[in-house]
N, C-alpha and C positions, 0 to 999 in steps of 0.2 A: 822379889817384886819385879814385875814386868814394866819396862819403860816404853813409852810410846814415842817412836821416832817420827818427827814431822819434817825435818830438814836434813837431807843427805848432802854432805859436802865432799867434794873431791879436792884433795890437797896435793899439789904437785910441787916438789922442791927437792933439790939434791942435797940440801943441808939437813942431815938427820936430826940434829939437835932442835932446829926450828920446827921440823915436822912433829917430833915427839912432844915438844912443849905446847905447840898449838893444839894438837889432838887432845892431850890431857886437859888443857884449859877449856877448850870448846865443849868437850863431852861432859864437863861439869853441868852444863845445861842439858838436861835429860831429853830435850827435843832434838838434839844434834847427834848425828852419826858421821864420823870422819873416816874416809878411806885415804890412805897415803900411798903415793907413788913417787919414786925418786927420779923418774925420767918421763919424757913426754910420750914415747911409743907405748909403754905399758899403760899409761893413763888413757890414751886414745883407745886402746884395745878394750879396756874396762868400760869405757863410755859406750862402746858398741853393745855391751852386754847388760849394762845397768843404767838406771835413771839417776841423775843427780840434780838437785835443786840449784846448786851453786858450785862454781869452780874458783878455787883460790890457788893461784899459780905464781911461781917465780918467773921472772922474765927471761933469765938465762939459765938454760938447762944443758946437760952434757950433749943432748941430741937435738936441741932446738935453740936458736938464738933470737933475741929481740922478740918480735911478735909472730914468729913462724908457727908456734904451737896454737896460738889464738886463731891464726888464719885457718889452720887445719880444723879446729873445733867449729868455727863458723861455717866453713865450706862443707862440713858434714851435716849442716842444717840445724845444729843445736843452738838454742836461743836462751839458755839459762844465763843469769848474771855471772860475769867474770870479774874477779878482783885480782889485780896484778900487783905483785910485790917485787921490789928491786932496790939495790943500793944506788943504782944510777939508771936514769931513764934517757933513751936517745932523744935527739932533737925532734924526731918525727912522732913523738908520743902523742901530741894533741891530735894529729891526723888519724892515728890508729884508734884513739879513744872514740872518735866520731864514727869512723868507717866500720869498726868492729864492735861497736856498742859495748864498750868496756864500762863496767859500772864504776869502778874506782881504781886509782893507782896509789899504792901505799909505799912510802920510802922505808927501806931497812936502814937501821934498826927501828923497830916499832914497839909500841906497848901492846900487850896481848888484848887489852880492853879495846884498843883501836880496831883490831880485826873483828872482835865480837860485835862492836857497834856497827861496823860496816856491813856485816852479814845481816844484822837486824834491819838496817836501812834497806838493803837489797831485797830482802824478803817482803818488807812492807810495800815496796814499789811494784812487786809482782802481783799483788792482790788487786 
């Protein structure tokens, strides 16, 4: 049976267990398709080739720290909702949320349903 993909999600996190758990959980919703990248450079390259409805990213990656990756995404002209995950957020988080139009920040550890609800909210706001 063919499933219709309506929401393409780019998931960027260097923690493989988080990525595999999120992908498996989110793709239970047949409208979601999740592509995983373990570093920011590879994710940025893929964003040049493919369209994504939403980005779900860790704040600290091997090749980007704090909000550097989000700066790169926004500087490239991409306006999709961005959800940021992190165990700790820097003091400057509120400023970045406003300047970079970040949809939501979620503290690790989190419940999988929290991510799913956040994606649903983000997609509702786009309509």
